[in-house]
Structures are given as structure tokens and as C-alpha cells.
N, C-alpha and C positions, 0 to 999 in steps of 0.2 A: 352678359357674357362674365364680364368682371366678376360677379357673385359667384357663378358656378364658378370662378378658378379659383377665387377665395376659397369657397366651401372646401374644393378639392385638396388646396395647399395646406386649410386645418385639416380635414381627415388626415393626409400623409402625415403630418407634424404629428397628430394625435397618436398616428400607429407607432410612428417612430418612437414619441416617447414612452409607448407604453411596454413596446419592446424593450428597450432600454432598460426600464425599471421592473423587469421581468426578471428576477433573481437567476443563476444558476445554482442548481439543487445536487449535493451529494449522497453519499449516504455511506455513512460507518458502521459496520457492523462487527461487534468485540465477540470473539467467543473465549470457552474457558481457559483456564490455565493452572496447573498445580504446581507450580514454580513458586521459591520463597519470594518473600518481601522483598523488593528492591529491582527481581528480575521481572521480566515478564510483566509487568504494571499493564494487563494489558487494557484496563478496565477504565486507569488513569489515561494512557496511552491514547483511546480514542477521545476522554475529554479534552484534554492537550491539543491534538489533532481539530477538533472541531474548533475550540478557541481559536489557536491560530488561524485556521482558514476562512472563520466570520470576521476577523480582525485584520485580513490582509492590507498594506496599507497600499498597496500598488494593485491592487486585483479587487474589483469592488464587487458588490451585487452576488455573494455565494454564499446559501444557506445549508445547511447541515443537518441532515437527520440523521441521531446517533443511538444504533438499536442494541439493545444485550442480547438479544434473539434474533431469528430469524424474522424477517419483517412480513407480516403476515400479506398486511394492503396493499393488492396489487397496482393504488394508487401510488403508493411511494416509491416503489418499484418502477413505474413507469417513468415517475420525473425525475430519478436519477441521471445526470450527465457521467457520472461515475460511481464505481463502488469500490470503498476500501475496507480490506478486513485485517484485524489485527486478534490474535489470539496463540493457541498452542498446538500446530498445523490448520488446515483451511479449515474455517470454523464452516462452511456450507458440509463438510464431511463430519463434524464434530457434533453440530445442533440435530435436535430429533428431526425425523422425517428426513434422512439426507437427499434420498433418492427426488423426494419432491423438491427439497432446497434447490439440486443442481438441476432438474428441469427449468423453474422458474426463473434460475439463474441464466439458465441456457436462453430463453425468452429476450432475457435482457442483453445480453452479449450479441443476439442475433439481429438487435435494431439500431448496432454499434454501441453501446454503453461502454465505459471505459472500465475497467479491472486492475486494482494495485492489493500488491500484499506486503504486511508489513514483517520481518524477521522470522519466526516460526510460523506464520500463518502461509509462508510459500511453502510449508512441510505437508507432505503426503503420506501416509502408511501403505504399509505394503498390503494390506487389505482393501485399500482405496483405490488400487491401481489395477489393471490390465497385467499379464503376466510379462508382456513387453514394455510395460511401463507407460503403455496410453492411458490417459486422464483427459478431461475436457480441460482443465487448468494448464494442461502443456500447448493448447493450441490459444486457450485465452490471453494466456500470459509469457508464452514462450520457454518456459521452464518451470523446476519447483525443486525443493528441498527435498529428495530422496532418505526419509527413515531408514533405518540400519534394518528393518522387516522385511524392504521392498528385496525382490531378488534380482531385478535385472539389472539395478543401481544402487550406490550408497550414496550419499553424501556423508562429510562430517562436520563434528559441529565442537569446537575447540576454543577456548577463552586465551585470546593475545594480549600481551600485557602493552604492546604498540603495536595495530596493525595500522600500517598506511595506506589509504584509499587514493588511488591515484587514477583520472578522467581515463576512459580507454576509448571514448568518442566525447573529446572536447568540444566539439563546436554543436554538440547537440543541446536544445534547449531547456535539458533538464540539469545543465553544468554552467547554464547564467547565474553570474555572480557567486558561483563557490570556487573553492582550491583545492586543490590535493588538501587531505587532511588525514590525523594520526588519532587512533582513540584505543583504548582499553576496551575491549570488547569479544564478541563473538561470532564475526563474519562466517557465516558457514562457508566451504570449500566442495567442492567435487560437485557442485549443483549439476540436476539434471536439464539440459537445454536440448533434449530431443535425441532422435539417433544418428549417426554418423551420415547417413544415407540420405537425408532429409533432403528436400527439396531447399536452394539457397532462400526463395520465395517466403518459405514458411520459417526461416531461422529466426532467432530473438538477436537483435542485436546488444551485445554487451556494451554497457555504459561505464562501469566500475571494476576495475580489478584489485587484488591486493598480492603482492608480493609472500606466499604462505607456503609452508611453514617457515621459519626462521633458518633452521638448520638444513633445508633443502628446497629454498624456493621457487619458486613461478607460479607467473602470472595466473591468479583465481580469481573468476567472474562473481562478482558480489555485489551486481547490480544488474539488470537488463530490460531490454522493452522490447515490444513489436507491435506493428502496424498490422492488424488483421485483416482479411479481403472483405470484411463486413462493415468496415470503416469504423469498429472499435479499437482501443490501444490498450496495452496493457505495459504494468511496469511492475518489477520486484524490487524489493532494497533487502537485504539479509540481516539489518539490523535496526533498530540499537538491542542489545540483550538487556545492558544496565537501562535503568529509567533515567537515571541521571544524566545519561548519556543527551536525552533530548535539549538542555541546557547550550551543546557544541553548535556553533552558529552555521556553520558550513553543513554538517548533518543534515539539522532541521531544516534549512532553505534547501537543500538538497530532496529530502523527502516532499517537501511542499509543492516544490517545482515539478517533481514526479506528478503527483496529484493533480496541479494545475493543468500540465501538458494532456496527464490519461483524460481529464474532463475536455479536451478540444479547446482549452482558453490559451490567450496568448501569454508566455511567459515573459515576464519582462526583461527589458537586456541587464537590468542588474539584478537580478531572481526575486522570487518575493521576499518582500520585506514584512518584518512581523517583529515585534519587540521581546527581548528576550521575557519568556513566559516566568512567573514564579510557579514551579513544578510540586510545590507543596498544596497549592492553592487547587488542584483535580484531586486530591482524595486519594494519594496513591498510602500501599500500606506501606510503605516506606520508600524513601528517597536514596537512601545507600542500602547495598546490598545488604541482608541479615541471613547468614550462615544459620543452615538448619542441622539438627542435632542427625547424626547418622542413622539410618533407615528410618528418618523420620519422614511424611510425608505433610504437604502445604493442602490445607483444603481447597478444593476448585473455586474460585472467585463467583460469587453470588450473582446472579443474573436479574436483579431487582435495582432500580427500574428497568421495565423493559423498553423503554425509550425516552430519550432526553433531545 
């Protein structure tokens, strides 16, 4: 009897050890961009996020698959606890085979996978949405930046020298270890969080606001989240526009907290702890913004390699 009990205990211990050693897998998908160097550094931003997420001092065992195209391997998509998008408008719509991308993403969402969009990846074009503004992203993430080509709603993009980002849900786990902060950036305003008559149970929680514009300020939602009926979570943050702003501790921690929360991991009481990364180590075209000549266009970011 003692041998059976000992064997049972060893099996339980082994199972727990195996489970504890299994890392949480996250997926980052980088879309294209045509912005000038130093702005929308989406490839470098993806690499920076991967580095930070895999080197969190107080959230262990996280591994990140980073793609510069839509991940075609179903096993990679199935393993992800959350998917993070960064690019010029919502990458599944901009990458080849948009309908298939959205269908495969829908399968991920239906099983409770989380979704995060950073800055312009929150954006949808008029051609992406139905006349009433409906799009799966509205339901998966609770809202989006509506491009000027949209007929139902138009969000605004403007750079502000000093936008103060204030908690509107200060007790939410995403704000752990973070304080109100001010930055020179392009926090989108008048973001679309669904029709006014939508049921409260389907509406997003506004996490952060900023009093904008300075001349006629009102609280603008610049970050929000949602907990979906499929058990998945969505998180949106409409910054940073400037790559250099990743050096800001409160902004970086806020974004990392949001990703960790969306993946259904526990956000530490102190927030996610990471050392200040060397922004140049992730091969941006430029850390500081470089103005381009009038009428000049920046070539879209190359999609090689396809995975890291």
C-alpha cells in the first residue's frame, strides 16, 4: 500500500512539475508600414516586445513566436494564449488572404485566445468594415480606430507635445505598478467603441483617458479592454507612435501588463518588471523620428525573415 501511495505521489509531483515547466506561448504578428523612420517602427517594436516578454523578472516561462507574415502553421496559432498585432492598421486585413486570416483568427478567438493591438494596429479602413461599422475586431477587442475612409465614424490622429495618460479604471490589473504619465506622441482620439445602443455586457471597459485636444479638452479613451463571452480577453492601446517612447517605463509596463492580462496570466502587484531595453538593439530604421521630404513615401517594411 505504501508503494502504491508513493508511486501515486511521484506521478502527481511529476505531472505538476511538467505543467509548471510548460511555458505560456504568445504570438506577435507584425504588419506592413509606410511611415517614416522613427515612427511606426513595427518590426523593431515587435522584436522589443518579444525580448521584454521573454525576460520579465516576475512573470516566468513565457515564450513568444514572432512573425512578419500571417502564421500559416495551425499548431503555432493553436498554442497561443494571446496574439499581439503591430502594424499600419489591423494586420490580418493588410496581409495577403485577408478573409482566410480573419477566419483562422476567428477560430483562435472562439477558443478564448486573447488579442492585443498596439497603436495603428487598432485601425480599420472603410473597406474593412460593414456600412454600420461592424467588424470582428469590434467584438474581439471592444473597439477600434476608425480611419477617415469609414462612413459610420471617424477617429482622429494628431501628435500632441504633452498628452497626459490618466487611469480611468485604476484598480484594473493592467494599471498595477504604473502611474499617470505624460508623453509626446499621437494618442488617437474619438475611437469607435461600438454603437451607443449596444448592450452594456458587450461594451469595452475604458482603461485610460487623456484630456484632448488642449484647446477644448474632454476625456478621450486611449486604451480599453474587454472580457468576451468566449472567455477570451481583448486589450487596445493607441500608443506609441514614436519608437523612442518605448523607453518610458510607465508606458512600457502598461503595455506589457496589458499583454500579460490578456493572456490570462497574473499581473504582479508591482506590474511587470523588465530592465530598460537598448532601443537600438532591435534594429529600428531610426530611434529618433526623421522627417521625410514633402510628397516622399517610405517604402513598406520588408517582411523578412518571416519568423523569429
